C-alpha positions as CSV (number, residue, x, y, z in Angstrom):
1,M,-10.4,6.8,-10.7
2,K,-6.7,7.5,-9.9
3,S,-3.6,5.5,-10.6
4,I,-1.8,5.0,-7.3
5,L,1.4,3.6,-6.1
6,V,1.9,2.6,-2.5
7,I,5.4,1.8,-1.5
8,G,5.9,-0.1,1.6
9,M,3.5,-2.7,2.9
10,G,3.7,-2.3,6.6
11,R,0.5,-1.8,8.7
12,F,-0.2,1.7,7.2
13,G,0.7,1.0,3.7
14,T,-1.4,-2.1,3.5
15,Y,-4.4,-0.3,5.1
16,L,-4.0,2.7,2.8
17,A,-3.7,0.3,-0.4
18,M,-6.7,-1.5,0.5
19,K,-8.8,1.6,1.2
20,L,-7.8,3.1,-1.9
21,T,-8.7,-0.1,-3.8
22,E,-12.1,-0.1,-2.0
23,L,-12.7,3.4,-3.4
24,G,-12.2,2.2,-7.0
25,N,-8.7,3.3,-7.7
26,Q,-6.1,1.3,-9.6
27,V,-3.5,0.5,-6.9
28,M,0.0,-0.9,-7.4
29,I,1.9,-2.1,-4.4
30,A,5.7,-2.3,-3.8
31,D,7.8,-3.7,-1.0
32,K,11.2,-5.3,-0.7
33,N,9.6,-8.3,1.2
34,E,8.8,-10.9,-1.2
35,D,6.6,-12.9,1.1
36,T,4.6,-9.7,1.9
37,V,4.0,-8.8,-1.8
38,N,3.1,-12.5,-2.7
39,H,0.6,-12.6,0.2
40,L,-1.1,-9.3,-0.8
41,A,-0.7,-9.2,-4.6
42,H,-4.1,-10.6,-5.5
43,H,-5.8,-7.6,-3.8
44,F,-4.2,-5.1,-6.3
45,T,-4.0,-4.0,-9.8
46,D,-0.2,-4.9,-9.9
47,A,2.5,-5.7,-7.3
48,I,6.4,-5.5,-7.5
49,I,9.1,-6.7,-5.2
50,G,12.1,-4.2,-5.0
51,A,13.9,-1.8,-2.8
52,C,12.2,1.4,-3.9
53,S,15.1,3.4,-2.4
54,R,17.0,2.6,-5.6
55,E,16.4,4.8,-8.6
56,E,16.5,2.0,-11.0
57,V,13.6,0.2,-9.2
58,L,11.6,3.4,-9.4
59,A,12.3,3.7,-13.0
60,E,11.3,0.1,-13.7
61,I,8.0,0.7,-12.0
62,G,7.4,3.8,-14.0
63,V,6.9,6.0,-10.9
64,K,6.2,9.3,-12.9
65,N,3.3,7.6,-14.7
66,F,1.0,7.3,-11.5
67,D,-1.3,10.1,-10.4
68,I,-0.2,9.7,-6.7
69,C,2.5,8.0,-4.9
70,F,2.6,7.1,-1.3
71,E,5.6,5.9,0.7
72,E,5.3,4.4,4.1
73,K,7.9,5.5,6.5
74,I,8.1,5.8,10.2
75,K,6.4,9.2,9.5
76,P,4.2,8.6,6.5
77,Q,4.6,11.2,3.7
78,V,2.4,11.8,0.7
79,T,3.9,12.8,-2.7
80,E,1.9,14.0,-5.7
81,L,3.5,13.6,-9.0
């Protein structure tokens, strides 16, 4: 089991987070849209509302403590920590 952070709950981010949860991982989601986070939060280990482009938000999340971090962009990128 991995500790995973998924940033951005668009179509790709939501699908990815759901699949990673189904595979038995601990998944935290983050998005700047409060309605989106509130709608999805019950599916995941944890959820946060915030603009993850800001360093203080990433520090609050504890981004360095996750095994893997995904960030949804126009062209999705994967970052291993």
